[in-house]
C-alpha positions in Angstrom: 65.0 120.3 51.7 65.7 124.0 51.9 68.6 125.7 53.5 68.4 129.3 54.3 71.3 131.5 55.2 70.7 134.8 56.9 72.4 137.5 58.8 74.3 139.2 56.0 74.6 142.9 55.5 76.9 145.8 55.0 79.7 146.3 57.5 82.8 148.4 57.6 86.2 146.7 57.3 87.3 145.5 60.8 83.7 144.8 61.8 81.9 141.6 62.6 78.9 139.7 61.5 77.3 136.4 62.6 75.5 134.5 60.0 73.1 131.7 60.6 71.6 128.8 58.6 68.5 126.7 59.2 67.0 123.9 57.2 63.5 122.9 56.6 62.6 119.4 55.8 65.8 117.9 57.1 67.8 117.7 60.2 71.5 118.5 60.5 72.0 115.4 62.6 74.9 113.1 61.6 76.0 115.4 58.8 79.0 117.6 58.6 78.1 121.1 57.5 79.9 124.1 56.1 79.9 127.4 54.4 81.1 128.5 51.0 81.0 131.9 49.3 80.9 133.4 45.8 82.5 136.7 45.3 81.5 138.9 42.3 83.2 137.5 39.2 84.9 134.7 41.0 84.4 131.0 41.5 82.9 129.5 44.6 85.3 129.2 47.5 84.9 127.1 50.6 85.0 129.1 53.8 84.7 126.6 56.7 83.4 123.2 57.6 82.4 121.5 60.8 81.9 117.8 61.5 79.1 116.1 63.3 78.6 116.7 66.2 81.1 119.6 66.0 84.5 118.4 67.2 86.5 119.0 64.0 86.5 122.3 62.1 88.2 123.4 58.9 88.9 126.9 57.6 90.3 128.2 54.4 93.6 130.0 55.0 92.2 133.5 54.3 89.7 133.3 57.2 91.8 131.5 59.8 91.9 133.4 63.0 89.0 135.6 62.0 86.0 133.2 61.4 84.6 130.6 63.8 82.1 128.0 62.6 79.8 126.4 65.1 76.6 124.5 65.3 73.6 124.2 67.6 72.6 120.5 67.3 69.5 121.0 69.4 68.1 123.8 67.3 69.7 122.7 64.0 71.4 126.0 63.4 74.8 126.5 61.8 76.8 129.7 62.4 79.9 131.4 61.4 81.1 134.2 63.6 83.0 136.5 61.3 85.4 139.0 62.8 87.9 141.4 61.5 86.1 141.5 58.1 88.0 142.6 55.1 86.7 144.0 51.7 87.8 140.8 50.1 85.3 138.9 52.3 82.5 140.5 50.2 80.5 137.7 48.7 77.3 135.8 48.9 77.6 133.2 51.6 75.9 129.8 51.4 75.5 127.1 54.0 75.5 123.5 52.8 75.3 119.9 53.9 78.4 117.7 53.8 78.4 114.1 52.4 79.0 112.5 55.8 79.7 113.2 59.4 83.1 114.4 58.5 83.4 118.1 58.2 83.7 119.4 54.6 87.1 120.6 53.5 86.5 121.2 49.8 83.7 122.2 47.6 83.3 118.6 46.4 82.3 117.6 49.9 79.1 119.6 49.7 75.9 118.0 48.5 73.1 120.5 48.8 72.7 124.2 49.6 70.1 126.8 49.4 69.8 130.5 49.2 72.7 132.5 50.3 73.1 135.8 52.1 75.0 138.8 50.9 77.9 140.1 52.9 79.4 143.4 51.9 82.5 144.8 53.6 83.3 148.4 52.8 86.8 149.8 53.1 
């Protein structure tokens, strides 16, 4: 199973990015999914989680009101729409499977992830 996040890039503070995540070898069906990030020199930090099929969502406090996580259950694609980006959002962003249909709310809820995508927000 490989998860691939994409859509990262360089954006000015206040700008927006929409990441996406697809998996090969496994469907998203019946699993909560989520995103976490690793900023330079820092530990991993959960960003958002979404349940199956997408009714419940979770956001870490620092992104509430700015990020929106969603999923396309037909195409098996996971998104976060990231608005009002701040320099402190700079990190490598990873998508990951949750342990069950419940949406992940902590790093320990994630079971597998793949390559991340770099998001850099300039001030």
